DRENTORKOL-3810 file (N, C-alpha, C; in nm, 4 decimals):
REM DRENTORKOL-3810
@n.u->13.7447; n.v->8.3757; n.w->15.5770; ca.u->13.8211; ca.v->8.4855; ca.w->15.5203; c.u->13.9107; c.v->8.5445; c.w->15.6287
@n.u->14.0328; n.v->8.5736; n.w->15.5917; ca.u->14.1305; ca.v->8.6311; ca.w->15.6832; c.u->14.1850; c.v->8.7605; c.w->15.6248
@n.u->14.2055; n.v->8.8602; n.w->15.7116; ca.u->14.2697; ca.v->8.9852; ca.w->15.6709; c.u->14.3910; c.v->9.0080; c.w->15.7598
@n.u->14.4847; n.v->9.0848; n.w->15.7082; ca.u->14.6075; ca.v->9.1160; ca.w->15.7815; c.u->14.6484; c.v->9.2574; c.w->15.7452
@n.u->14.6737; n.v->9.3398; n.w->15.8461; ca.u->14.7128; ca.v->9.4769; ca.w->15.8169; c.u->14.7731; c.v->9.5484; c.w->15.9355
@n.u->14.8205; n.v->9.6678; n.w->15.9088; ca.u->14.8808; ca.v->9.7551; ca.w->16.0098; c.u->14.7692; c.v->9.8321; c.w->16.0800
@n.u->14.7850; n.v->9.8535; n.w->16.2095; ca.u->14.6816; ca.v->9.9149; ca.w->16.2926; c.u->14.6943; c.v->10.0669; c.w->16.3001
@n.u->14.5783; n.v->10.1312; n.w->16.2884; ca.u->14.5604; ca.v->10.2733; ca.w->16.3183; c.u->14.4690; c.v->10.2733; c.w->16.4400
@n.u->14.5127; n.v->10.3303; n.w->16.5518; ca.u->14.4373; ca.v->10.3174; ca.w->16.6769; c.u->14.3777; c.v->10.4506; c.w->16.7223
@n.u->14.2539; n.v->10.4406; n.w->16.7715; ca.u->14.1800; ca.v->10.5575; ca.w->16.8182; c.u->14.1148; c.v->10.5281; c.w->16.9530
@n.u->14.0733; n.v->10.6318; n.w->17.0218; ca.u->14.0153; ca.v->10.6217; ca.w->17.1557; c.u->13.8655; c.v->10.5902; c.w->17.1501
@n.u->13.7982; n.v->10.6119; n.w->17.2601; ca.u->13.6536; ca.v->10.5929; ca.w->17.2703; c.u->13.5785; c.v->10.7045; c.w->17.1979
@n.u->13.4532; n.v->10.6755; n.w->17.1647; ca.u->13.3573; ca.v->10.7747; ca.w->17.1139; c.u->13.4003; c.v->10.8461; c.w->16.9862
@n.u->13.4577; n.v->10.7725; n.w->16.8937; ca.u->13.4891; ca.v->10.8297; ca.w->16.7620; c.u->13.3567; c.v->10.8403; c.w->16.6869
@n.u->13.3144; n.v->10.9642; n.w->16.6632; ca.u->13.1824; ca.v->10.9821; ca.w->16.6027; c.u->13.1899; c.v->10.9981; c.w->16.4516
@n.u->13.0748; n.v->10.9855; n.w->16.3896; ca.u->13.0686; ca.v->10.9898; ca.w->16.2435; c.u->13.1118; c.v->11.1253; c.w->16.1881
@n.u->13.1037; n.v->11.2313; n.w->16.2697; ca.u->13.1467; ca.v->11.3641; ca.w->16.2236; c.u->13.2983; c.v->11.3740; c.w->16.2103
@n.u->13.3738; n.v->11.2935; n.w->16.2835; ca.u->13.5187; ca.v->11.2931; ca.w->16.2623; c.u->13.5605; c.v->11.1840; c.w->16.1641
@n.u->13.4772; n.v->11.0813; n.w->16.1495; ca.u->13.5077; ca.v->10.9785; ca.w->16.0489; c.u->13.4974; c.v->11.0404; c.w->15.9094
@n.u->13.3887; n.v->11.1121; n.w->15.8839; ca.u->13.3748; ca.v->11.1887; ca.w->15.7595; c.u->13.3015; c.v->11.3181; c.w->15.7938
@n.u->13.3762; n.v->11.4285; n.w->15.8026; ca.u->13.3160; ca.v->11.5568; ca.w->15.8407; c.u->13.2029; c.v->11.5984; c.w->15.7449
@n.u->13.1004; n.v->11.6584; n.w->15.8014; ca.u->12.9809; ca.v->11.6973; ca.w->15.7249; c.u->13.0137; c.v->11.7874; c.w->15.6059
@n.u->13.1184; n.v->11.8682; n.w->15.6170; ca.u->13.1531; ca.v->11.9601; ca.w->15.5068; c.u->13.1942; c.v->11.8846; c.w->15.3798
@n.u->13.2228; n.v->11.7551; n.w->15.3920; ca.u->13.2635; ca.v->11.6758; ca.w->15.2758; c.u->13.1511; c.v->11.5863; c.w->15.2229
@n.u->13.0307; n.v->11.6081; n.w->15.2705; ca.u->12.9176; ca.v->11.5262; ca.w->15.2261; c.u->12.8497; c.v->11.5845; c.w->15.1028
@n.u->12.9228; n.v->11.6666; n.w->15.0301; ca.u->12.8707; ca.v->11.7228; ca.w->14.9052; c.u->12.8718; c.v->11.6202; c.w->14.7934
@n.u->12.9365; n.v->11.5079; n.w->14.8183; ca.u->12.9450; ca.v->11.4004; ca.w->14.7202; c.u->12.9293; c.v->11.2670; c.w->14.7927
@n.u->12.8674; n.v->11.1727; n.w->14.7259; ca.u->12.8569; ca.v->11.0368; ca.w->14.7798; c.u->12.9623; c.v->10.9456; c.w->14.7174
@n.u->13.0508; n.v->11.0028; n.w->14.6362; ca.u->13.1550; ca.v->10.9255; ca.w->14.5701; c.u->13.2506; c.v->10.8668; c.w->14.6741
@n.u->13.2647; n.v->10.7350; n.w->14.6788; ca.u->13.3516; ca.v->10.6734; ca.w->14.7794; c.u->13.4956; c.v->10.7246; c.w->14.7766
@n.u->13.5505; n.v->10.7528; n.w->14.6591; ca.u->13.6886; ca.v->10.8037; ca.w->14.6518; c.u->13.7000; c.v->10.9408; c.w->14.7185
@n.u->13.6011; n.v->11.0256; n.w->14.6951; ca.u->13.5991; ca.v->11.1579; ca.w->14.7590; c.u->13.5913; c.v->11.1417; c.w->14.9107
@n.u->13.5013; n.v->11.0564; n.w->14.9567; ca.u->13.4857; ca.v->11.0348; ca.w->15.1000; c.u->13.6141; c.v->10.9791; c.w->15.1609
@n.u->13.6764; n.v->10.8850; n.w->15.0930; ca.u->13.8011; ca.v->10.8249; ca.w->15.1428; c.u->13.9110; c.v->10.9293; c.w->15.1581
@n.u->13.9154; n.v->11.0251; n.w->15.0685; ca.u->14.0217; ca.v->11.1266; ca.w->15.0734; c.u->14.0084; c.v->11.2190; c.w->15.1942
@n.u->13.8942; n.v->11.2176; n.w->15.2589; ca.u->13.8714; ca.v->11.3007; ca.w->15.3775; c.u->13.8436; c.v->11.2182; c.w->15.5035
@n.u->13.8579; n.v->11.0873; n.w->15.4929; ca.u->13.8297; ca.v->10.9971; ca.w->15.6046; c.u->13.9203; c.v->11.0287; c.w->15.7239
@n.u->13.8619; n.v->11.0433; n.w->15.8394; ca.u->13.9289; ca.v->11.0627; ca.w->15.9688; c.u->14.0073; c.v->11.1943; c.w->15.9783
@n.u->13.9915; n.v->11.2865; n.w->15.8834; ca.u->14.0798; ca.v->11.4023; ca.w->15.8806; c.u->14.0662; c.v->11.4948; c.w->16.0016
@n.u->13.9514; n.v->11.4978; n.w->16.0678; ca.u->13.9380; ca.v->11.5854; ca.w->16.1841; c.u->13.9962; c.v->11.5257; c.w->16.3118
@n.u->14.0255; n.v->11.3983; n.w->16.3122; ca.u->14.0866; ca.v->11.3336; ca.w->16.4283; c.u->14.2301; c.v->11.2896; c.w->16.3981
@n.u->14.2599; n.v->11.2694; n.w->16.2689; ca.u->14.3902; ca.v->11.2194; ca.w->16.2248; c.u->14.4157; c.v->11.2754; c.w->16.0844
@n.u->14.4644; n.v->11.3998; n.w->16.0759; ca.u->14.4765; ca.v->11.4687; ca.w->15.9463; c.u->14.5563; c.v->11.3950; c.w->15.8392
@n.u->14.6485; n.v->11.3082; n.w->15.8779; ca.u->14.7319; ca.v->11.2378; ca.w->15.7804; c.u->14.6799; c.v->11.0987; c.w->15.7462
@n.u->14.5665; n.v->11.0597; n.w->15.8027; ca.u->14.5151; ca.v->10.9246; ca.w->15.7828; c.u->14.5020; c.v->10.8885; c.w->15.6352
@n.u->14.4363; n.v->10.9724; n.w->15.5564; ca.u->14.4093; ca.v->10.9401; ca.w->15.4156; c.u->14.5377; c.v->10.9197; c.w->15.3352
@n.u->14.6425; n.v->10.9902; n.w->15.3705; ca.u->14.7685; ca.v->10.9741; ca.w->15.2968; c.u->14.8529; c.v->10.8592; c.w->15.3524
@n.u->14.8250; n.v->10.8175; n.w->15.4748; ca.u->14.9039; ca.v->10.7141; ca.w->15.5414; c.u->14.8428; c.v->10.5743; c.w->15.5306
@n.u->14.7115; n.v->10.5661; n.w->15.5236; ca.u->14.6447; ca.v->10.4360; ca.w->15.5241; c.u->14.6784; c.v->10.3574; c.w->15.3974
@n.u->14.6943; n.v->10.2282; n.w->15.4135; ca.u->14.7228; ca.v->10.1390; ca.w->15.3011; c.u->14.6133; c.v->10.0339; c.w->15.2928
@n.u->14.5974; n.v->9.9776; n.w->15.1752; ca.u->14.4978; ca.v->9.8734; ca.w->15.1552; c.u->14.5227; c.v->9.7603; c.w->15.2549
@n.u->14.4172; n.v->9.7154; n.w->15.3184; ca.u->14.4130; ca.v->9.6091; ca.w->15.4185; c.u->14.4520; c.v->9.6548; c.w->15.5585
@n.u->14.4840; n.v->9.7837; n.w->15.5799; ca.u->14.5090; ca.v->9.8302; ca.w->15.7154; c.u->14.3835; c.v->9.8103; c.w->15.8004
@n.u->14.4023; n.v->9.8175; n.w->15.9306; ca.u->14.2954; ca.v->9.7889; ca.w->16.0261; c.u->14.2825; c.v->9.9055; c.w->16.1243
@n.u->14.1602; n.v->9.9454; n.w->16.1518; ca.u->14.1344; ca.v->10.0451; ca.w->16.2556; c.u->14.0973; c.v->9.9710; c.w->16.3832
@n.u->14.1592; n.v->10.0124; n.w->16.4937; ca.u->14.1259; ca.v->9.9608; ca.w->16.6263; c.u->14.0852; c.v->10.0814; c.w->16.7103
@n.u->13.9716; n.v->10.0701; n.w->16.7786; ca.u->13.9206; ca.v->10.1830; ca.w->16.8565; c.u->13.8497; c.v->10.1328; c.w->16.9814
@n.u->13.8241; n.v->10.2263; n.w->17.0710; ca.u->13.7613; ca.v->10.1931; ca.w->17.1979; c.u->13.6113; c.v->10.1768; c.w->17.1892
@n.u->13.5428; n.v->10.2255; n.w->17.2900; ca.u->13.3984; ca.v->10.2094; ca.w->17.3029; c.u->13.3224; c.v->10.3055; c.w->17.2126
@n.u->13.2048; n.v->10.2622; n.w->17.1715; ca.u->13.1071; ca.v->10.3472; ca.w->17.1036; c.u->13.1572; c.v->10.4024; c.w->16.9699
@n.u->13.2334; n.v->10.3231; n.w->16.8963; ca.u->13.2847; ca.v->10.3682; ca.w->16.7664; c.u->13.1679; c.v->10.3911; c.w->16.6709
@n.u->13.1696; n.v->10.5047; n.w->16.6019; ca.u->13.0657; ca.v->10.5362; ca.w->16.5045; c.u->12.9424; c.v->10.6017; c.w->16.5640
@n.u->12.9561; n.v->10.6567; n.w->16.6829; ca.u->12.8418; ca.v->10.7251; ca.w->16.7443; c.u->12.8128; c.v->10.8540; c.w->16.6664
@n.u->12.7054; n.v->10.9187; n.w->16.7001; ca.u->12.6695; ca.v->11.0435; ca.w->16.6339; c.u->12.5595; c.v->11.0222; c.w->16.5333
@n.u->12.5724; n.v->11.0844; n.w->16.4195; ca.u->12.4665; ca.v->11.0784; ca.w->16.3188; c.u->12.4596; c.v->10.9409; c.w->16.2540
@n.u->12.3508; n.v->10.9177; n.w->16.1850; ca.u->12.3289; ca.v->10.7868; ca.w->16.1232; c.u->12.3827; c.v->10.7789; c.w->15.9812
@n.u->12.4671; n.v->10.8727; n.w->15.9425; ca.u->12.5139; ca.v->10.8758; ca.w->15.8034; c.u->12.5871; c.v->10.7486; c.w->15.7618
@n.u->12.5400; n.v->10.6927; n.w->15.6531; ca.u->12.6022; ca.v->10.5730; ca.w->15.5966; c.u->12.7366; c.v->10.6065; c.w->15.5325
@n.u->12.7615; n.v->10.7356; n.w->15.5100; ca.u->12.8875; ca.v->10.7789; ca.w->15.4495; c.u->13.0084; c.v->10.7379; c.w->15.5331
@n.u->12.9918; n.v->10.7264; n.w->15.6658; ca.u->13.1057; ca.v->10.6962; ca.w->15.7529; c.u->13.1664; c.v->10.5589; c.w->15.7226
@n.u->13.0903; n.v->10.4497; n.w->15.7251; ca.u->13.1537; ca.v->10.3221; ca.w->15.6905; c.u->13.1951; c.v->10.3154; c.w->15.5430
@n.u->13.1259; n.v->10.3875; n.w->15.4557; ca.u->13.1672; ca.v->10.3920; ca.w->15.3144; c.u->13.3051; c.v->10.4560; c.w->15.3028
@n.u->13.3273; n.v->10.5662; n.w->15.3749; ca.u->13.4575; ca.v->10.6344; ca.w->15.3709; c.u->13.5686; c.v->10.5440; c.w->15.4210
@n.u->13.5420; n.v->10.4726; n.w->15.5307; ca.u->13.6434; ca.v->10.3823; ca.w->15.5865; c.u->13.6746; c.v->10.2703; c.w->15.4880
@n.u->13.5716; n.v->10.2079; n.w->15.4355; ca.u->13.5921; ca.v->10.0973; ca.w->15.3408; c.u->13.6657; c.v->10.1452; c.w->15.2154
@n.u->13.6255; n.v->10.2599; n.w->15.1630; ca.u->13.6880; ca.v->10.3127; ca.w->15.0409; c.u->13.8329; c.v->10.3545; c.w->15.0634
@n.u->13.8700; n.v->10.3822; n.w->15.1879; ca.u->14.0090; ca.v->10.4201; ca.w->15.2160; c.u->14.1021; c.v->10.2998; c.w->15.2085
@n.u->14.0449; n.v->10.1798; n.w->15.2037; ca.u->14.1260; ca.v->10.0585; ca.w->15.1949; c.u->14.1278; c.v->9.9772; c.w->15.3228
@n.u->14.0688; n.v->10.0297; n.w->15.4296; ca.u->14.0657; ca.v->9.9582; ca.w->15.5572; c.u->13.9900; c.v->9.8271; c.w->15.5392
@n.u->14.0496; n.v->9.7186; n.w->15.5895; ca.u->13.9893; ca.v->9.5861; ca.w->15.5721; c.u->13.9035; c.v->9.5435; c.w->15.6897
@n.u->13.9160; n.v->9.6132; n.w->15.8033; ca.u->13.8466; ca.v->9.5715; ca.w->15.9243; c.u->13.8526; c.v->9.6836; c.w->16.0269
@n.u->13.7442; n.v->9.6981; n.w->16.1029; ca.u->13.7451; ca.v->9.7838; ca.w->16.2214; c.u->13.7180; c.v->9.6940; c.w->16.3413
@n.u->13.8092; n.v->9.7002; n.w->16.4386; ca.u->13.7934; ca.v->9.6284; ca.w->16.5649; c.u->13.7685; c.v->9.7346; c.w->16.6711
@n.u->13.6630; n.v->9.7178; n.w->16.7485; ca.u->13.6344; ca.v->9.8129; ca.w->16.8563; c.u->13.5828; c.v->9.7384; c.w->16.9783
@n.u->13.5863; n.v->9.8070; n.w->17.0917; ca.u->13.5277; ca.v->9.7488; ca.w->17.2127; c.u->13.3793; c.v->9.7261; c.w->17.1906
@n.u->13.3143; n.v->9.8253; n.w->17.1302; ca.u->13.1769; ca.v->9.8124; ca.w->17.0839; c.u->13.1468; c.v->9.9258; c.w->16.9867
@n.u->13.0385; n.v->9.9105; n.w->16.9151; ca.u->13.0000; ca.v->10.0050; ca.w->16.8110; c.u->12.8648; c.v->10.0666; c.w->16.8422
@n.u->12.8470; n.v->10.1909; n.w->16.7994; ca.u->12.7135; ca.v->10.2491; ca.w->16.7999; c.u->12.6294; c.v->10.1603; c.w->16.7080
@n.u->12.5098; n.v->10.1292; n.w->16.7501; ca.u->12.4272; ca.v->10.0313; ca.w->16.6775; c.u->12.3985; c.v->10.0700; c.w->16.5335
@n.u->12.3709; n.v->10.1968; n.w->16.5043; ca.u->12.3407; ca.v->10.2339; ca.w->16.3654; c.u->12.4666; c.v->10.2208; c.w->16.2799
@n.u->12.5837; n.v->10.2530; n.w->16.3341; ca.u->12.7087; ca.v->10.2348; ca.w->16.2599; c.u->12.7326; c.v->10.0863; c.w->16.2353
@n.u->12.7047; n.v->10.0052; n.w->16.3342; ca.u->12.7202; ca.v->9.8594; ca.w->16.3231; c.u->12.6389; c.v->9.8079; c.w->16.2047
@n.u->12.5124; n.v->9.8462; n.w->16.1999; ca.u->12.4258; ca.v->9.7987; ca.w->16.0917; c.u->12.4657; c.v->9.8594; c.w->15.9575
@n.u->12.5006; n.v->9.9876; n.w->15.9554; ca.u->12.5453; ca.v->10.0500; ca.w->15.8305; c.u->12.6715; c.v->9.9826; c.w->15.7778
@n.u->12.7593; n.v->9.9399; n.w->15.8671; ca.u->12.8817; ca.v->9.8713; ca.w->15.8240; c.u->12.8478; c.v->9.7407; c.w->15.7543
@n.u->12.7573; n.v->9.6651; n.w->15.8120; ca.u->12.7136; ca.v->9.5409; ca.w->15.7476; c.u->12.6508; c.v->9.5722; c.w->15.6118
@n.u->12.5657; n.v->9.6737; n.w->15.6093; ca.u->12.4964; ca.v->9.7101; ca.w->15.4846; c.u->12.5915; c.v->9.7457; c.w->15.3714
@n.u->12.7054; n.v->9.8098; n.w->15.4031; ca.u->12.7999; ca.v->9.8487; ca.w->15.2977; c.u->12.9141; c.v->9.7490; c.w->15.2821
@n.u->12.9157; n.v->9.6434; n.w->15.3648; ca.u->13.0182; ca.v->9.5407; ca.w->15.3516; c.u->13.1510; c.v->9.5746; c.w->15.4169
@n.u->13.1485; n.v->9.6587; n.w->15.5213; ca.u->13.2702; ca.v->9.6895; ca.w->15.5969; c.u->13.2801; c.v->9.5928; c.w->15.7143
@n.u->13.3788; n.v->9.5041; n.w->15.7149; ca.u->13.3922; ca.v->9.4092; ca.w->15.8254; c.u->13.4233; c.v->9.4792; c.w->15.9574
@n.u->13.3539; n.v->9.4374; n.w->16.0623; ca.u->13.3734; ca.v->9.4916; ca.w->16.1966; c.u->13.3733; c.v->9.3763; c.w->16.2963
@n.u->13.4486; n.v->9.3943; n.w->16.4050; ca.u->13.4532; ca.v->9.2928; ca.w->16.5115; c.u->13.4575; c.v->9.3647; c.w->16.6454
@n.u->13.3851; n.v->9.3109; n.w->16.7421; ca.u->13.3874; ca.v->9.3645; ca.w->16.8775; c.u->13.4736; c.v->9.2747; c.w->16.9657
@n.u->13.5738; n.v->9.3365; n.w->17.0314; ca.u->13.6605; ca.v->9.2587; ca.w->17.1203; c.u->13.7381; c.v->9.3552; c.w->17.2111
@n.u->13.6820; n.v->9.3875; n.w->17.3281; ca.u->13.7490; ca.v->9.4810; ca.w->17.4186; c.u->13.8898; c.v->9.4374; c.w->17.4601
@n.u->13.9119; n.v->9.3076; n.w->17.4754; ca.u->14.0443; ca.v->9.2576; ca.w->17.5157; c.u->14.1491; c.v->9.2869; c.w->17.4083
@n.u->14.1124; n.v->9.2690; n.w->17.2839; ca.u->14.2048; ca.v->9.2984; ca.w->17.1740; c.u->14.2352; c.v->9.4475; c.w->17.1693
@n.u->14.1314; n.v->9.5285; n.w->17.1848; ca.u->14.1497; ca.v->9.6744; ca.w->17.1817; c.u->14.2467; c.v->9.7189; c.w->17.2906
@n.u->14.2354; n.v->9.6614; n.w->17.4096; ca.u->14.3222; ca.v->9.6991; ca.w->17.5213; c.u->14.4685; c.v->9.6632; c.w->17.4958
@n.u->14.4933; n.v->9.5572; n.w->17.4218; ca.u->14.6308; ca.v->9.5067; ca.w->17.4038; c.u->14.6993; c.v->9.5563; c.w->17.2770
@n.u->14.6229; n.v->9.5836; n.w->17.1736; ca.u->14.6803; ca.v->9.6195; ca.w->17.0439; c.u->14.7199; c.v->9.7667; c.w->17.0419
@n.u->14.8362; n.v->9.7947; n.w->16.9847; ca.u->14.8864; ca.v->9.9321; ca.w->16.9729; c.u->14.8923; c.v->9.9754; c.w->16.8266
@n.u->14.8928; n.v->10.1051; n.w->16.8055; ca.u->14.9099; ca.v->10.1604; ca.w->16.6713; c.u->15.0390; c.v->10.1066; c.w->16.6123
@n.u->15.0334; n.v->10.0692; n.w->16.4859; ca.u->15.1508; ca.v->10.0181; ca.w->16.4164; c.u->15.1671; c.v->9.8675; c.w->16.4239
@n.u->15.0975; n.v->9.8022; n.w->16.5178; ca.u->15.1043; ca.v->9.6557; ca.w->16.5256; c.u->15.0474; c.v->9.5952; c.w->16.3973
@n.u->15.0938; n.v->9.4779; n.w->16.3642; ca.u->15.0365; ca.v->9.4011; ca.w->16.2545; c.u->14.9373; c.v->9.3031; c.w->16.3154
@n.u->14.8148; n.v->9.3084; n.w->16.2645; ca.u->14.7069; ca.v->9.2269; ca.w->16.3184; c.u->14.6465; c.v->9.1433; c.w->16.2071
@n.u->14.6106; n.v->9.0218; n.w->16.2429; ca.u->14.5435; ca.v->8.9303; ca.w->16.1513; c.u->14.4113; c.v->8.8904; c.w->16.2163
@n.u->14.3062; n.v->8.8826; n.w->16.1354; ca.u->14.1758; ca.v->8.8429; ca.w->16.1886; c.u->14.1098; c.v->8.7444; c.w->16.0942
@n.u->14.0502; n.v->8.6425; n.w->16.1536; ca.u->13.9781; ca.v->8.5397; ca.w->16.0792; c.u->13.8294; c.v->8.5594; c.w->16.1061
@n.u->13.7551; n.v->8.5957; n.w->16.0015; ca.u->13.6126; ca.v->8.6255; ca.w->16.0179; c.u->13.5307; c.v->8.5021; c.w->16.0502
@n.u->13.5751; n.v->8.3857; n.w->16.0056; ca.u->13.4983; ca.v->8.2638; ca.w->16.0316; c.u->13.5088; c.v->8.2202; c.w->16.1778
@n.u->13.6290; n.v->8.2242; n.w->16.2318; ca.u->13.6489; ca.v->8.1778; ca.w->16.3697; c.u->13.6336; c.v->8.2900; c.w->16.4721
@n.u->13.6492; n.v->8.4154; n.w->16.4273; ca.u->13.6456; ca.v->8.5280; ca.w->16.5198; c.u->13.7773; c.v->8.5504; c.w->16.5919
@n.u->13.8838; n.v->8.4806; n.w->16.5518; ca.u->14.0134; ca.v->8.4955; ca.w->16.6174; c.u->14.0866; c.v->8.6175; c.w->16.5607
@n.u->14.1316; n.v->8.7015; n.w->16.6524; ca.u->14.2126; ca.v->8.8193; ca.w->16.6207; c.u->14.3514; c.v->8.7927; c.w->16.6765
@n.u->14.4541; n.v->8.8058; n.w->16.5930; ca.u->14.5911; ca.v->8.7806; ca.w->16.6367; c.u->14.6748; c.v->8.9055; c.w->16.6161
@n.u->14.7356; n.v->8.9527; n.w->16.7243; ca.u->14.8338; ca.v->9.0604; ca.w->16.7146; c.u->14.9653; c.v->8.9906; c.w->16.6822
@n.u->14.9990; n.v->8.9899; n.w->16.5546; ca.u->15.1188; ca.v->8.9206; ca.w->16.5066; c.u->15.2436; c.v->8.9823; c.w->16.5683
@n.u->15.2446; n.v->9.1139; n.w->16.5849; ca.u->15.3589; ca.v->9.1838; ca.w->16.6422; c.u->15.3898; c.v->9.1347; c.w->16.7824
@n.u->15.2873; n.v->9.1138; n.w->16.8624; ca.u->15.3059; ca.v->9.0759; ca.w->17.0030; c.u->15.2855; c.v->8.9273; c.w->17.0298
@n.u->15.2372; n.v->8.8539; n.w->16.9297; ca.u->15.2135; ca.v->8.7110; ca.w->16.9488; c.u->15.0963; c.v->8.6808; c.w->17.0411
@n.u->14.9957; n.v->8.7675; n.w->17.0413; ca.u->14.8782; ca.v->8.7501; ca.w->17.1265; c.u->14.7554; c.v->8.7217; c.w->17.0421
@n.u->14.6659; n.v->8.6382; n.w->17.0946; ca.u->14.5407; ca.v->8.6088; ca.w->17.0244; c.u->14.4219; c.v->8.6385; c.w->17.1136
@n.u->14.3108; n.v->8.6748; n.w->17.0501; ca.u->14.1886; ca.v->8.7126; ca.w->17.1197; c.u->14.0703; c.v->8.6511; c.w->17.0465
@n.u->13.9634; n.v->8.6275; n.w->17.1196; ca.u->13.8437; ca.v->8.5693; ca.w->17.0606; c.u->13.7317; c.v->8.6732; c.w->17.0547
@n.u->13.6942; n.v->8.7093; n.w->16.9350; ca.u->13.5777; ca.v->8.7960; ca.w->16.9131; c.u->13.4621; c.v->8.7076; c.w->16.8703
@n.u->13.3439; n.v->8.7599; n.w->16.8812; ca.u->13.2286; ca.v->8.6858; ca.w->16.8309; c.u->13.2329; c.v->8.6811; c.w->16.6794
@n.u->13.1842; n.v->8.5744; n.w->16.6231; ca.u->13.1779; ca.v->8.5670; ca.w->16.4775; c.u->13.0349; c.v->8.5957; c.w->16.4326
@n.u->13.0213; n.v->8.6421; n.w->16.3108; ca.u->12.8902; ca.v->8.6741; ca.w->16.2565; c.u->12.8134; c.v->8.5476; c.w->16.2196
@n.u->12.6810; n.v->8.5551; n.w->16.2250; ca.u->12.6008; ca.v->8.4452; ca.w->16.1715; c.u->12.6269; c.v->8.4307; c.w->16.0208
@n.u->12.5964; n.v->8.3160; n.w->15.9681; ca.u->12.6266; ca.v->8.2860; ca.w->15.8277; c.u->12.5661; c.v->8.3879; c.w->15.7306
@n.u->12.4413; n.v->8.4302; n.w->15.7520; ca.u->12.3792; ca.v->8.5225; ca.w->15.6568; c.u->12.4490; c.v->8.6583; c.w->15.6558
@n.u->12.5027; n.v->8.7031; n.w->15.7689; ca.u->12.5764; ca.v->8.8301; ca.w->15.7701; c.u->12.7107; c.v->8.8125; c.w->15.7005
@n.u->12.7749; n.v->8.6971; n.w->15.7185; ca.u->12.8987; ca.v->8.6690; ca.w->15.6457; c.u->12.8733; c.v->8.6736; c.w->15.4950
@n.u->12.7583; n.v->8.6236; n.w->15.4515; ca.u->12.7236; ca.v->8.6266; ca.w->15.3087; c.u->12.7037; c.v->8.7699; c.w->15.2600
@n.u->12.6412; n.v->8.8545; n.w->15.3400; ca.u->12.6230; ca.v->8.9960; ca.w->15.3038; c.u->12.7595; c.v->9.0631; c.w->15.2904
@n.u->12.8475; n.v->9.0390; n.w->15.3879; ca.u->12.9819; ca.v->9.0985; ca.w->15.3847; c.u->13.0609; c.v->9.0488; c.w->15.2640
@n.u->13.0557; n.v->8.9197; n.w->15.2386; ca.u->13.1295; ca.v->8.8622; ca.w->15.1254; c.u->13.0807; c.v->8.9172; c.w->14.9919
@n.u->12.9523; n.v->8.9493; n.w->14.9848; ca.u->12.8964; ca.v->9.0045; ca.w->14.8608; c.u->12.9341; c.v->9.1504; c.w->14.8413
@n.u->12.9870; n.v->9.2149; n.w->14.9459; ca.u->13.0238; ca.v->9.3557; ca.w->14.9356; c.u->12.9182; c.v->9.4483; c.w->14.9923
@n.u->12.8191; n.v->9.3920; n.w->15.0590; ca.u->12.7152; ca.v->9.4732; ca.w->15.1207; c.u->12.5767; c.v->9.4249; c.w->15.0853
@n.u->12.4787; n.v->9.4877; n.w->15.1464; ca.u->12.3399; ca.v->9.4445; ca.w->15.1330; c.u->12.2854; c.v->9.4593; c.w->14.9910
@n.u->12.3209; n.v->9.5669; n.w->14.9227; ca.u->12.2704; ca.v->9.5879; ca.w->14.7859; c.u->12.3203; c.v->9.4773; c.w->14.6935
@n.u->12.4502; n.v->9.4501; n.w->14.6988; ca.u->12.5060; ca.v->9.3447; ca.w->14.6112; c.u->12.4537; c.v->9.2066; c.w->14.6500
@n.u->12.4368; n.v->9.1829; n.w->14.7780; ca.u->12.3813; ca.v->9.0575; ca.w->14.8272; c.u->12.2392; c.v->9.0377; c.w->14.7712
@n.u->12.1596; n.v->9.1426; n.w->14.7807; ca.u->12.0212; ca.v->9.1355; ca.w->14.7327; c.u->12.0173; c.v->9.1164; c.w->14.5825
@n.u->12.1002; n.v->9.1861; n.w->14.5083; ca.u->12.1079; ca.v->9.1669; ca.w->14.3635; c.u->12.1378; c.v->9.0209; c.w->14.3301
@n.u->12.2319; n.v->8.9629; n.w->14.4033; ca.u->12.2672; ca.v->8.8226; ca.w->14.3802; c.u->12.1523; c.v->8.7290; c.w->14.4095
@n.u->12.0787; n.v->8.7553; n.w->14.5155; ca.u->11.9647; ca.v->8.6724; ca.w->14.5521; c.u->11.8517; c.v->8.6841; c.w->14.4503
@n.u->11.8399; n.v->8.8036; n.w->14.3888; ca.u->11.7335; ca.v->8.8256; ca.w->14.2885; c.u->11.7776; c.v->8.7867; c.w->14.1486
@n.u->11.9040; n.v->8.7467; n.w->14.1357; ca.u->11.9543; ca.v->8.7088; ca.w->14.0036; c.u->11.9910; c.v->8.8273; c.w->13.9168
@n.u->12.0131; n.v->8.9447; n.w->13.9801; ca.u->12.0501; ca.v->9.0651; ca.w->13.9049; c.u->12.1968; c.v->9.1009; c.w->13.9247
@n.u->12.2749; n.v->9.0104; n.w->13.9778; ca.u->12.4130; ca.v->9.0412; ca.w->14.0114; c.u->12.5031; c.v->8.9982; c.w->13.9050
END
């Protein structure tokens, strides 16, 4: 699977409280969460983001609380992929659980700028900054995680395995 989108870039230590501020956790509705995604760090994000756009960020993306609402908000906003130098471990696992594709690649993060067009291949782990003509190698997921992501997350994956999908 390959995605291609425009980059929204952020620094290190983007925590779950700025991804989806706690004051908006009155609803678990993905559309509601998406409408407030990143608003404390990037107030215009929700109105600017387009389907298949990509977030690129530095170290420790998704640190802070363990709220699953954060990757849900990002996914519901239309973002097709988050590339970071590394992720807070609970955010990493929550992203897999909700089917939000993520890739770790510090070299790509260092080179890619906001507004660049980036393409990523989940099978090979290749990230290409189409704007600059640069390619980077990220690790690829094991097959079972690719299946969870393709199913849209752990719940849908499990339903399919149990024959309830």
